[in-house]
C-alpha positions as CSV (number, residue, x, y, z in Angstrom):
1,Q,118.6,187.6,304.6
2,V,118.2,189.5,301.3
3,Q,115.3,188.7,299.0
4,L,115.7,189.5,295.3
5,V,112.8,189.4,292.8
6,E,113.4,189.8,289.1
7,S,110.9,190.9,286.4
8,G,111.0,192.0,282.8
9,G,112.2,188.9,280.9
10,G,110.5,187.8,277.7
11,L,110.8,187.1,274.0
12,V,112.3,189.6,271.7
13,Q,113.7,189.6,268.1
14,A,117.4,190.1,267.5
15,G,118.3,193.7,267.6
16,G,115.5,194.5,270.0
17,S,115.6,195.7,273.6
18,L,114.4,194.5,277.0
19,R,114.7,195.9,280.5
20,L,115.1,193.7,283.6
21,S,114.3,194.9,287.0
22,C,115.3,193.4,290.4
23,A,113.8,194.5,293.7
24,A,115.7,193.9,296.9
25,S,114.2,193.6,300.4
26,G,115.2,192.4,303.8
27,R,118.6,192.9,305.3
28,T,120.6,195.9,304.0
29,F,124.3,196.4,304.1
30,S,126.1,199.6,304.8
31,S,127.5,199.4,301.3
32,Y,126.8,196.5,298.9
33,A,126.7,195.6,295.3
34,M,124.0,194.2,293.0
35,G,124.4,192.7,289.7
36,W,123.2,190.2,287.1
37,F,124.4,186.8,286.0
38,R,123.0,184.6,283.2
39,Q,122.9,180.9,282.4
40,A,122.3,179.6,278.9
41,P,121.2,175.9,278.3
42,G,124.2,173.6,278.7
43,K,126.5,176.4,279.9
44,E,127.8,177.6,283.2
45,R,126.4,180.6,284.9
46,E,128.3,183.7,283.9
47,F,128.7,187.3,285.2
48,V,126.9,190.0,283.2
49,A,127.1,193.3,285.0
50,A,127.3,194.8,288.5
51,V,126.8,198.1,290.2
52,S,128.1,199.4,293.5
53,W,125.1,200.6,295.4
54,S,126.4,203.8,296.9
55,G,129.0,204.9,294.4
56,G,127.3,204.0,291.1
57,S,130.4,202.4,289.7
58,T,129.5,199.8,287.0
59,Y,131.2,196.7,285.7
60,Y,130.4,194.6,282.6
61,A,131.4,191.4,280.9
62,D,133.1,192.0,277.6
63,S,130.3,190.3,275.8
64,V,127.7,192.9,276.8
65,K,129.8,196.1,277.0
66,G,128.3,198.9,274.9
67,R,124.9,197.0,274.7
68,F,123.8,196.6,278.3
69,T,123.5,199.2,281.0
70,I,123.1,198.5,284.7
71,S,121.7,201.2,287.0
72,S,120.4,201.4,290.5
73,D,117.5,203.3,292.1
74,N,118.4,203.5,295.8
75,A,115.1,205.0,296.8
76,K,113.3,201.9,295.4
77,N,116.0,199.4,296.3
78,T,115.9,198.4,292.7
79,V,118.5,197.6,290.1
80,L,117.8,197.7,286.4
81,L,119.5,196.1,283.4
82,Q,118.7,197.8,280.1
83,M,119.6,195.4,277.3
84,N,119.9,196.8,273.8
85,S,121.0,195.3,270.4
86,L,120.1,191.9,271.7
87,K,121.6,188.8,270.0
88,P,120.4,185.2,270.0
89,E,123.5,184.3,272.1
90,D,122.1,186.5,274.9
91,T,119.3,183.9,275.3
92,A,119.5,182.7,278.9
93,V,118.0,182.7,282.3
94,Y,119.0,186.0,284.0
95,Y,119.6,186.0,287.7
96,C,119.8,189.0,290.0
97,A,122.5,188.8,292.6
98,A,123.7,190.8,295.7
99,D,126.6,190.8,298.1
100,Y,128.5,193.2,300.3
101,S,131.0,194.2,297.6
102,V,131.4,194.0,293.8
103,R,134.5,191.8,294.2
104,K,132.6,189.3,296.3
105,L,129.6,189.5,294.0
106,V,131.6,188.7,290.9
107,A,133.4,185.9,292.7
108,G,130.3,184.3,293.8
109,P,127.4,186.1,295.5
110,D,125.6,184.9,298.5
111,Y,122.1,186.1,297.4
112,W,120.3,185.2,294.3
113,G,116.9,185.9,292.7
114,Q,114.8,183.1,291.2
115,G,115.7,184.0,287.6
116,T,113.9,185.4,284.6
117,Q,114.0,184.0,281.1
118,V,115.2,186.1,278.2
119,T,114.8,184.6,274.7
120,V,116.2,186.4,271.6
121,S,115.0,185.0,268.3
122,S,117.0,185.3,265.1
């Protein structure tokens, strides 16, 4: 089992920034990926960003490219999501996720955090 705990959500004005953090513990894979999804009210959960744990390759949804940056700190088993130039449409519950590969994570990860609320006011 992998446990994921998010932190860093909150309320910010449009154009502002927030940084989300996700700490992983428990079972570790020889190589695995971590990432973020989000779910806005009345909408389906959607992929936001992912990072391969060992290689540092990153992947983003088109809607956040150029504004969000995902990174990993292997020593701390932590993944960060730096969110800049936030827009009201970024308002959602953000979920940390993990799985043994980026492909599997994007398709539907096995491990989820509890979620953290991000609210962007206009």
